[in-house]
C-alpha positions in Angstrom: 2.4 -39.6 -44.9 2.5 -38.3 -48.4 -0.5 -36.2 -49.6 -1.5 -38.9 -52.1 -1.6 -41.5 -49.3 -3.8 -39.2 -47.2 -6.2 -38.9 -50.2 -6.5 -42.7 -50.4 -7.2 -42.8 -46.6 -9.8 -40.2 -46.9 -11.6 -42.3 -49.5 -11.5 -45.2 -47.0 -13.0 -43.0 -44.3 -15.7 -41.8 -46.6 -16.7 -45.4 -47.5 -17.0 -46.5 -43.9 -19.0 -43.4 -42.9 -21.3 -43.8 -45.9 -22.1 -47.4 -45.0 -22.2 -47.4 -41.2 -23.1 -43.7 -40.8 -21.6 -41.6 -38.0 -24.1 -42.9 -35.4 -22.7 -46.5 -35.4 -20.3 -47.3 -32.5 -17.3 -49.3 -33.5 -17.9 -51.7 -30.6 -21.2 -52.6 -32.2 -19.7 -53.6 -35.6 -19.7 -57.3 -36.0 -17.8 -59.6 -38.5 -21.1 -60.0 -40.3 -21.3 -56.2 -40.7 -17.8 -56.2 -42.1 -18.9 -58.8 -44.7 -21.9 -56.6 -45.6 -19.5 -53.7 -46.1 -17.5 -55.7 -48.5 -20.6 -56.5 -50.5 -21.6 -52.9 -50.4 -18.3 -51.9 -52.0 -18.6 -54.6 -54.7 -22.1 -53.5 -55.4 -20.9 -49.9 -56.1 -19.1 -51.3 -59.1 -15.6 -50.5 -57.7 -12.6 -52.3 -59.2 -11.5 -55.4 -57.3 -8.2 -53.7 -56.4 -10.0 -50.7 -55.1 -12.3 -52.8 -52.9 -9.2 -54.7 -51.6 -7.5 -51.4 -50.7 -10.7 -50.1 -48.9 -10.9 -53.3 -46.9 -7.2 -53.1 -46.0 -7.8 -49.6 -44.7 -10.7 -50.7 -42.6 -8.7 -53.6 -41.2 -5.9 -51.1 -40.3 -8.3 -48.8 -38.5 -9.9 -51.6 -36.4 -6.6 -53.2 -35.7 -5.5 -49.9 -34.2 -8.7 -49.7 -32.2 -8.1 -53.2 -30.8 -4.6 -52.4 -29.8 -5.9 -49.4 -27.9 -8.4 -51.6 -26.0 -11.4 -50.0 -27.7 -12.7 -53.3 -29.1 -12.2 -56.9 -28.2 -11.9 -58.3 -31.8 -11.3 -56.9 -35.2 -14.4 -57.6 -37.3 -12.4 -56.9 -40.5 -9.8 -59.6 -39.8 -9.7 -61.9 -42.8 -12.2 -59.8 -44.8 -10.7 -59.2 -48.2 -11.0 -59.9 -51.9 -8.6 -61.5 -54.3 -6.3 -59.1 -56.0 -6.8 -59.3 -59.8 -3.8 -58.2 -61.9 -5.0 -57.7 -65.4 -2.8 -57.4 -68.5 -5.5 -55.7 -70.6 -4.0 -52.3 -70.0 -0.4 -53.3 -70.7 1.1 -52.1 -73.9 4.6 -52.7 -75.3 5.8 -49.5 -77.0 8.3 -50.4 -79.8 11.3 -48.4 -80.9 9.7 -47.6 -84.2 6.7 -46.1 -82.4 8.9 -44.0 -80.2 10.9 -42.7 -83.2 7.6 -41.6 -84.7 6.5 -40.0 -81.5 9.8 -38.1 -81.1 9.3 -36.4 -84.5 6.0 -35.0 -83.2 7.2 -33.7 -79.9 6.9 -29.9 -79.8 10.3 -29.3 -78.2 13.4 -30.9 -76.7 11.8 -30.8 -73.2 9.1 -33.2 -74.4 11.6 -35.4 -76.3 13.6 -35.7 -73.1 10.5 -36.5 -71.0 9.6 -39.3 -73.3 13.2 -40.6 -73.5 13.6 -40.7 -69.7 10.4 -42.7 -69.3 11.1 -45.0 -72.2 14.8 -45.6 -72.0 15.6 -45.1 -68.3 12.2 -46.4 -67.0 11.8 -43.4 -64.7 8.5 -42.6 -63.1 6.7 -39.7 -64.6 6.1 -37.0 -63.5 7.9 -37.1 -60.1 11.2 -38.7 -61.0 11.5 -37.2 -64.5 10.8 -33.6 -63.4 13.0 -33.9 -60.4 16.1 -34.9 -62.3 18.9 -32.3 -62.0 21.9 -31.8 -64.2 24.2 -32.5 -61.2 22.5 -36.0 -61.0 24.1 -37.0 -64.3 27.7 -38.3 -64.3 28.7 -38.1 -68.0 32.0 -39.8 -67.5 30.8 -42.7 -65.4 27.7 -43.1 -67.5 25.4 -43.0 -64.5 22.3 -41.2 -63.3 21.3 -40.6 -59.7 17.5 -40.8 -59.5 15.6 -39.1 -56.7 12.8 -41.7 -55.9 10.1 -39.6 -54.1 7.7 -42.6 -54.1 10.0 -44.8 -52.1 11.8 -42.1 -50.1 10.0 -43.1 -46.8 11.7 -46.5 -46.9 15.2 -46.5 -45.4 17.9 -46.3 -48.1 15.3 -46.1 -50.9 15.3 -42.3 -51.4 17.8 -42.5 -54.3 19.0 -45.1 -56.7 21.6 -45.3 -59.5 20.7 -46.0 -63.1 22.9 -46.4 -66.2 23.0 -43.6 -68.7 21.8 -45.9 -71.5 23.1 -45.2 -75.0 19.6 -44.6 -76.4 19.0 -41.9 -73.8 22.3 -40.1 -74.1 21.5 -38.2 -77.3 18.4 -36.6 -75.9 20.1 -35.5 -72.7 23.0 -34.1 -74.7 20.5 -32.1 -76.8 18.8 -30.8 -73.7 22.1 -29.8 -72.2 23.1 -27.9 -75.3 19.8 -26.0 -75.3 19.5 -25.5 -71.5 19.3 -22.0 -70.1 22.3 -20.6 -68.3 22.2 -21.7 -64.7 19.5 -24.3 -65.3 19.2 -26.7 -62.3 16.7 -29.2 -63.6 17.0 -31.2 -66.9 13.3 -30.5 -67.8 12.4 -26.8 -67.7 11.4 -25.9 -64.2 8.0 -24.5 -65.4 6.9 -28.1 -65.8 7.8 -28.9 -62.2 6.1 -25.8 -60.8 2.8 -26.5 -62.5 2.9 -30.1 -61.4 3.4 -29.7 -57.6 0.6 -28.5 -55.5 -0.5 -28.8 -51.9 -1.7 -32.3 -52.5 1.5 -33.4 -54.2 2.2 -34.1 -57.9 -1.1 -33.0 -59.4 -2.4 -31.0 -62.3 0.7 -31.3 -64.4 -1.4 -32.4 -67.4 1.4 -34.4 -69.0 -0.7 -37.3 -69.9 -3.2 -35.2 -71.9 -0.5 -33.5 -73.9 1.4 -36.8 -74.4 -1.8 -38.5 -75.8 -2.1 -35.6 -78.3 1.5 -36.2 -79.4 0.8 -39.9 -79.8 -2.2 -39.2 -82.0 -0.1 -36.7 -84.1 2.3 -39.6 -84.7 -0.6 -41.6 -86.2 -0.7 -44.0 -83.2 -3.7 -44.9 -81.1 -3.1 -43.8 -77.5 -2.7 -46.6 -75.1 -3.8 -46.9 -71.4 -1.4 -45.5 -68.7 0.9 -44.0 -71.3 3.9 -43.3 -69.0 3.5 -46.4 -66.9 3.6 -48.5 -70.1 6.8 -46.8 -71.2 8.4 -47.8 -67.9 6.9 -51.3 -68.3 8.3 -51.7 -71.8 11.8 -50.8 -70.6 11.6 -53.2 -67.7 10.6 -56.0 -70.1 13.5 -55.2 -72.5 16.1 -55.0 -69.8 15.0 -58.3 -68.2 15.9 -60.0 -71.5 19.6 -59.1 -70.9 20.3 -58.4 -67.3 19.5 -60.3 -64.0 16.1 -59.5 -62.6 17.4 -58.1 -59.3 19.7 -55.7 -61.2 16.9 -54.3 -63.4 14.6 -54.0 -60.3 17.3 -51.9 -58.6 17.8 -49.7 -61.6 14.0 -49.0 -61.8 13.4 -48.7 -58.1 11.3 -51.6 -56.9 11.5 -55.2 -56.0 11.6 -58.2 -58.3 8.2 -59.3 -57.0 6.6 -55.9 -57.9 8.3 -56.0 -61.3 6.8 -59.5 -62.1 3.4 -58.5 -60.7 2.9 -55.1 -62.4 5.5 -54.4 -65.1 6.8 -57.4 -67.0 5.0 -58.1 -70.2 4.6 -61.1 -72.5 5.1 -59.8 -76.0 4.5 -61.0 -79.6 8.2 -61.3 -79.9 8.4 -63.9 -77.2 5.8 -66.0 -79.1 7.7 -65.6 -82.3 10.9 -66.7 -80.8 9.2 -69.7 -79.1 7.8 -70.8 -82.5 11.3 -70.5 -84.1 12.7 -72.5 -81.2 10.3 -75.4 -81.7 10.9 -75.4 -85.4 14.4 -76.9 -84.8 16.1 -74.9 -87.5 19.8 -74.4 -86.8 19.8 -70.9 -88.0 17.1 -69.8 -85.7 17.9 -66.8 -83.6 15.7 -68.2 -80.7 17.6 -71.2 -79.4 17.9 -71.2 -75.7 21.1 -72.5 -74.3 19.6 -75.0 -71.8 20.1 -78.5 -73.2 23.1 -79.8 -75.0 21.2 -82.1 -77.4 19.0 -79.2 -78.6 21.8 -76.8 -79.2 22.8 -76.1 -82.8 26.0 -77.9 -83.9 28.0 -74.7 -84.0 27.0 -73.9 -80.4 27.8 -77.5 -79.3 31.3 -77.0 -80.5 31.5 -73.6 -78.8 30.3 -75.2 -75.6 32.9 -77.9 -75.8 35.6 -75.4 -76.5 34.6 -73.2 -73.6 34.5 -76.3 -71.3 37.9 -77.5 -72.5 39.3 -74.1 -71.8 37.7 -73.8 -68.4 38.7 -77.2 -67.2 42.2 -77.3 -68.6 43.8 -76.5 -65.3 41.9 -79.4 -63.7 43.3 -81.9 -66.1 39.9 -83.1 -67.5 40.1 -84.9 -70.8 37.3 -83.5 -73.0 36.1 -85.2 -76.1 35.5 -83.2 -79.2 32.6 -85.2 -80.7 29.1 -85.3 -79.4 28.9 -89.1 -79.4 32.0 -89.5 -77.2 30.7 -87.0 -74.6 29.0 -88.5 -71.6 25.7 -87.0 -70.4 27.4 -85.6 -67.3 30.0 -83.8 -69.5 27.3 -82.5 -71.8 25.6 -80.9 -68.8 29.0 -79.5 -67.7 29.5 -78.1 -71.2 26.2 -76.3 -71.2 26.8 -75.1 -67.6 30.2 -73.7 -68.6 28.6 -72.1 -71.8 26.1 -70.4 -69.5 28.9 -69.1 -67.2 28.9 -65.5 -66.1 31.2 -64.3 -68.8 29.3 -65.9 -71.7 25.7 -65.7 -70.5 25.0 -62.1 -71.6 26.1 -62.9 -75.1 24.6 -66.3 -75.3 21.2 -65.4 -74.1 20.5 -61.8 -74.8 17.7 -61.8 -77.3 19.0 -65.2 -78.4 21.3 -63.9 -81.2 23.2 -67.1 -81.8 26.6 -66.9 -83.5 29.8 -68.8 -83.0 31.5 -68.1 -79.6 35.2 -68.7 -79.3 36.8 -70.0 -76.1 37.2 -66.5 -74.7 33.6 -65.7 -75.4 34.1 -63.4 -78.4 31.8 -63.4 -81.4 33.3 -65.3 -84.3 30.4 -65.5 -86.8 29.5 -63.3 -89.7 26.6 -60.9 -88.9 26.7 -61.7 -85.2 25.9 -58.7 -83.1 25.7 -59.3 -79.4 23.0 -57.2 -77.8 24.7 -56.9 -74.4 25.8 -53.3 -74.1 29.5 -52.4 -74.1 30.7 -50.0 -71.4 29.5 -46.5 -71.9 32.1 -44.4 -73.7 33.9 -41.7 -71.7 32.3 -38.3 -72.2 34.2 -35.2 -71.2 31.2 -32.8 -71.2 31.5 -30.6 -68.1 28.6 -30.5 -65.7 27.0 -27.1 -65.7 
């Protein structure tokens, strides 16, 4: 097991010994004793999640004892507390705030650390400080991420992440300033100070980062690097399928929903614009034909006509002449794989022609175009 896991287990052992003492035989521990241990942990003022983890550890220990024939029943079976996922420590970090923070970073190493966490959603420090120059494919626009946290799961040791356009300038700067023969993207001195006998410890990145945030005139937020990753996850889920984003960031859709995705002020603002019913609102969701702006209704009809031409369907061009069934088909076609990224990403609504291209003034689809070819040689 990883050193950090062993530390958590040691905390579980200490809790059991503190409550039952070393003289208590495990055969004499009853379900009632297990309930008392639960109340003991709660009474110590531990967070609900910590109590839950301690009880899970105790359950694991006594399950193993039962399988070895040392006890007849597991007294900790079913003894748990409800997991409470709080959003109080979540913080969406805007692009404007990141721009201000970048101006206060002491060097290009720190700018790249922040960029990798904010624009690639990489875990810091382990994934950020483990990134090598050979892991970056400039031409394909791809980054190979070494996922130390999930390496013990089959096939989860590495993952592939896009070289996002916001991230590229910072990596290019670091590449230009890198020492001859450098292996790691971030100076190796960061990595050496971060890894000890107990794993990734004492790297002090959070303390320094909070100082940088204050220099930028921003109040430091809880879990600074985790919230950079959470912000990126929330942004990407506005544009790409959830399972794709989860793969890029190295966890499951369930974990993303439970721990990372945020509800932001922008979501509320768009919801209010959607309810206002104004045709020029940039927040209309393409879900119902009758609530679509007239320009999008026409675009949906055009897309449906084009898609069904080979089938010989006779499509009407006015709303009143369209049956409910065909209205639904129009919306379904409008939400097809080719049009969905443009139609739904951040709800920037312009006129879409039959081939899905933007046709309105000022319409800027937020879906990213393929990364341009980059001929920079890998060191």
